[in-house]
Every structure is written in C-alpha cells, then in structure tokens.
N, C-alpha and C positions, 0 to 999 in steps of 0.2 A: 724590263728584262735586265737592264743594267743593274738595278737594285738587287735582283735575285743573284746575278753573277757575283756581286760584291759579297753577298751573304755566303755563297758557296765558297768563295775564295777565303773568306774569314774563317769558316769552319775547317777547311782543309789546312789552313795555316796553324790552327790550334792543335791539329793532330787528332785523328779519329778517336783515340782513347779518351780525349778530353771532352768529347761531345756525348754525354750521357753513356759513356762506355760503349760507344757505337762500334759495330763491326763493319758496316758499309754505309757510306754517305751516298745518297741518291742525287745524282746530278741530272735533273730533268726539268722541262719547262712547265712547272706546276701552274695551274690556273689560280691566280691570286684571289679570285672570288669564288673558288670552288670548295673552300673549306678544307677540313682535315682529310688525310688519306683514309679511304674507306676499307680497302682490301688489299691483300698480298697473297701471291701464290708463286710457286717455283715451277718453271717449265724445263725444257731440255737445254741446259747451259745458260739459263737466264731467269730473271724474275719478271712478274707482271704485277703492276699496281693499279689501283683505281682511285680516283677522286670521284665525287658525284658527277663531275662534268667532263672528265678526261680519263683515258686509258694510257698506260705506259708499258713498253717493253724495255727492260734495262739489262745490261750485262751483269755478270756476277761481280764486276768491279763497281757497279752502281751507275755507270754511264749510260745515258739514254740511247736506245737503238731506234725506237719509233714511239710517237705519241699521236693521239687523235681525239677529237671531241666525241662525246657520247651522250646518250639520251638521259635527260632529266636526272633523277637521283640514282646513279649507278652505285650499288653498294659493294658487296663482297664479290670475289671471283675465285674460280678453281681451275686446275689444269687436269684434263682427263683425255686419254687416248689422242694426244697431239692437238687438242683443242682447248681454247679458253672459254669458260662459261661465266657469264656475268649475270647477277641478279639485280633487278631494277624496280624501284618504286616510282611510278610515273607521277610527276608533280604538277604538270600543266597540260593544256590542250584537250582535245576530245577524249583522250584516254586517261584523264586525270583520275587518280585513285586506283588504277589497275596496276598489276605486276607484269614484268616482262623478263624473259630469259633470252639473252643473246649469245650466240655461239660464233666464235672467231677461230680462224686457223692460227697457227703458231706465229704468223707474221701480222696478226691483227687485221685480217681481212674478214669482214662479216660474211658468215656462211648461211645462217638461218636464225629465226627468232620466233617467239610465240608469246602472246599476251594471256594474262590470267586475271581472275576477278579481283584479287587483292594485291597490294604492294608486297615486294619481296626484299630480303636483305641478305643474310648469311647464306652461303652455298658451299657444299662439298659433296664428294662422291664416295660411297661405301657400298661394297658388294654389288657394283654395277648399277646403282641407283643414285640419283641426285637427291640430296636432302637440302631443302630450301626453306629458310626462315620466312614464315608467313605472318609475323606479327603476333599481337596478343590474341587470346581467345576472348573475343568481345563479350560473350555471354557472362563471363565471370569477372569482368573489370568493374570495380566499384564506380558508381555514377549516380547522379541525381535523376529522379524520375522525370521523364520528358526531355532529357538531354542525352546526346550520343556519348557512349563510353570513349575515353581517350587513352591511347596506348601508352602515353607518358605517365598515366596514373599507376602507382605501384600495384602489381597484380601477381597472382601465383601461376596462372596457366598461360601457355603460349601455343601457337600452332606451327606445325612443320608440314610442308608439302613434299610428298614423295613423287619424283618425276622420272620418267624414262629418258635417259640422256640421248638416245638416238632419235626418238619421235617427238620428244618434249611433251608427251601426253602426261597429264596429271593422273596418277594412279590412285592416290588417296591423300587425305589430310589427317594428321595425327595430333591430338591434344596431349601436351606433355608438360611436366613440371619438374623441379628439383626440390620442392618443399619450402622454398624461400622466395620472397618477392623480387620481381624485376621491373624495370621500366622498358617500354618498347618490347622487342622480341630478340631473336638471335641476331647479333651484329656480325659476327664472323664464325665460320665453322671450318674445321680442318680434321682430317682423318689420319690415323696411323695404320689403317688397313684392318683394324679390329674394332676400334672405338671412334666415336665422334667427340671432338672437343669443341664446345659451343661457348662463345664469348657473349656475355650479357652486360648491360648496364644494371648494376644492383640498385635496389631501392635506397640503401645506405652504404656508406664507405666500408662498413664491416661485412657486408654481404659477399659471398663468393662471386667472382665475375667470370670464371671459366669452369665449366662442368663437363665431365666425361660421361657420355651416354653409350649404351650398346645399340645395336641395330634396331632394336624394338623401342628405342627412346626411353629406356629405363636408366635413371641416374646411377652411376657407378662410383664416382669420386668428385669432390668439389675442391676448387683451387682458387688462389689469387694469382693473377699474372698481369693485369692491366694491359690487355692485348686487344682492345676494341678498334685498333687501326689496321688490323690484319696480322695474320700469323702463319708460319710454316712449321710443321712438326719436324723436329730434329732427331729425337730419340729419348732414351731414358738416362738419367744421371743421378746416381745415389738414390735410386728407387723413386724418382720423380720425373714426370715428363718435361722435356725441354723444347723450346721453340725459338725460332727467329721471328721477332715481332717488329712491326713498323711503328715508329714514333714520329709524329708530325712536329716539325719545328715552325714556330711563328715568331720571327724576330723583326720587330719594328714593322709589323704588318706584311712581312714577306714570308710566304709559305715554302717550306722545304721538308725533307724527310731523311731519317736514318733508319737502318736496320740494326737491331740489337738482339743478341742472344739472351735468353732468360730461362731460368729453371722455375717452374711453377711451385708455389707454396701450398701445401695441403691444408685445407681448412675444414675437413669433414667434421660434422657435428653430430653428437649422439643424442 
C-alpha cells in the first residue's frame, strides 16, 4: 500500500495534465494482482470502476468512497435506475466457465445475482434492456478439427445476450458483427440512449475498436478510441462521439488509473 501511495503522490505532483492528459486521477486501493481496470460507469454524483477482482465507488474528484472484493473475472459494469450491474466470467470453482450478472445498490451492497451458461463481459442498458457481451460465436471461430474454438482467435461474429434488468431473465441471444475481425467479444458497452457503443479488441492495430450499433445490433459507425478499460458517454463534439475513458497505469508493478476525455476517430470503411 505504501508503494501505491508513493505512485499516487508522484502523479499528483506531476499535475494531472501531465499524466496522459488525464481529467481525473483515481485514488483507490487497486488490487495489485487484479490486472487492468475492466469497466467504468457514472452513477449519481460518482463513478464506479471494476477490476476483475474488486469494485470501487469513487467521487467525481477520483477519491475512493468504497471498495470491495468481487467474484472471479468481473468485467464491465453499468448504472441503471439507481443500481450497478456487473458482468462476470467465472474463472474457477464449481461454476467455472459460466457467466454471472450481479446487481448492487448505489452503495455497493449486493441485491441479487443470476448465473448463465457462458461467461460475460461488456454490459449496458438501452430501451429498458440489458445488452451483455457473451463472447465469440463459437460456431464461426476458425479452429482445427478435434479442438475447441478459442475466443482469442480472430473471428467475425460475436454473441450478445439481451436480459431483463428486473428479473435478470435471458430473453434472447443475438449473433452480430461489424464486418471486421475481433478477438474475444464485447469488452465494454455504453449507450447514449439511442445507440450502443461497443469496445472490442481488434484483430490488428488498424481495426476499429469501438463500433456504434442500433438496438437491433446493426452496425452504424466504426471508430478508434482505445477504450477497452471502460468508458462513459459524454456527448458529441465536432460531429463525433466523445467519451470519458479509463486508462490503467502500471508503474514499477503498481497499478493505478486515470480518467481521460477522448473524441473518437471515425474509421468507417467503404
């Protein structure tokens, strides 16, 4: 903890504008073995962040209000009707390989949860429905005969689970694509109330990593934003969507995070 405190003190001393153009420095007790930040969402006068092993509630100034350990690989999260929804891929134990949605109140007290057949990652709400990344569409992932397809193999199609936010019942699973290859599935999802912006790991550095979809999961526009550690929709700037995104800092093995505003770059291809 002392090492992390020194890191934070050093970053503050540099001035926020010197740290990747940061808007907000997150001062929270990150799990030094929990990897990069997975998700970000904005609540009522605060932000929520997830590592795969911890959840955080922080003020708009970036100072931690509450943190707690969480289940396995907790990915993205979203805020809907006063609650925080997290999407989880269970990595160990009797439920290994399954997915999980956990619902917390605004103070991060667990209210309810439900397991699903496959691991989950990105999550957002649009038109009163949860859209939850369900990984690759295994049937179309290239693989050798006799071997299981791996989601890290570049592939065109992914799956999205549509879930009722009140009952957590799975309503349907949709196969979707944007015409270019990805690795894994939806890492982060955020909505502007009309569209879903889905963050991917592209198959190559040239591939779009943020794609706008309508409610039927038809691609509308493709962008570059490098926002796979979590993002919050801010609005439009000069005809392009802008976001507050999280960037993980790893300095001498010490994990930290900053929030940075970014305007997406349009990379639509004819």
